[in-house]
C-alpha positions, 0 to 999 in steps of 0.5 A: 868601481863606477859603471864608467870605470867598468866600461873603460876597463872592458874597452881597454882589455885586449879582445880575444882572437876568434876561435877557429878549429885549426887553433883549437887543434893546435893548442890540443896538440901542444898539450899532448906533446907536453903532457900526454894525450890523456890530458887532452880533454875538451875542458883542458883545451878550453881552459888553455884557450880561456873559454868555456867547453861549450865554445869548442863543441861548435867546431868539434863534437867531443874528446874522441873527435878532438884526438882524431883531429890531432891525428890528422894534423900529425899525418899532414907531415907525411909525404910519398917519396916516389923513388924506387919500387912500389915496395920500397916506397911502401916501406918508407911510407909505413916507416914514416907513419910509425915514426910519427906515432912514436914521436907523439906519445899516446896517439897510436892508442887513440888511432886504434879507436878513432875512425879516420875521416880527416883529409890527411888520414884518407890521403895515407889510405889512398897512398897505400892503396895506390902502391898496392895497385901498382903491385898488381892486386885487385882494387878490393885487395888493395883497399882491404890491404891498405886498411890492414897495413895501417891497423898493423902498424898502428897496433905495433906502435900502440904496443911499444910507444909510451902513453906520456912524454915522461914515460919514454924509456932511456936506452938503459931502461929498455935494455933492462926491460929486454933482459927481464923478458929474456930471463922470464922466458928462458926460465919457463917450466917446460911442462907448462910451456912446451913450445915457448920453452923449447924455442925461447931463443928464436922467440926472442930473436930479432930487433924491433925493426926486423920484426916490423919488417917481417910482419909487413912482408907477411901481411903483404904476402897474404894481401897479394895471395888472398882474394876477397870473398866470392860475393864481393869479388865482382866489385874488384 
């Protein structure tokens, strides 16, 4: 091909749109929903964007930071319904947060190791802290309590949500898994597992929703009843 033909070929090729942080995160989120979060790497996103990984580092420092940006984008869908008491609002907010984590496989595990610095992550913290302040606790209890509630819900979602979209259990598979767990616990040796074997029925009782609600109530009771350490109490 002559130099004139090469020049004409380059001019006829459509120009790629300029990279932006928002575009990078949107493409990363698409990969996550289609293939799972573990497939979301700087190299994979760059390939999808038809560019080199070095171009992405201008906007996002590393893969962990990229996962944090996806989390923050997902949290943008949260809103606070102000109807009802502070407790009812808190239950709905945490329920919506849990649902978002379950709808995006793998994201809960990433959230456990990602320091939340995005505007939507901070907004979730601020909303929870505000609701706890409405409950009448000190600012210190409210701030530490909001952190604890987010950790509780995130860890619970990480334990029960799938890593990849194709790992989602069908109702039949979930029932079979539950049956296997019950059979295992009920068949434990009483000498080796005295407490669990004696109380297997209550240990296995309750739906996931009931257990989650109980955990949140338990943590809330502790938040409202437990003061900060003495050397920090003056900040409250």
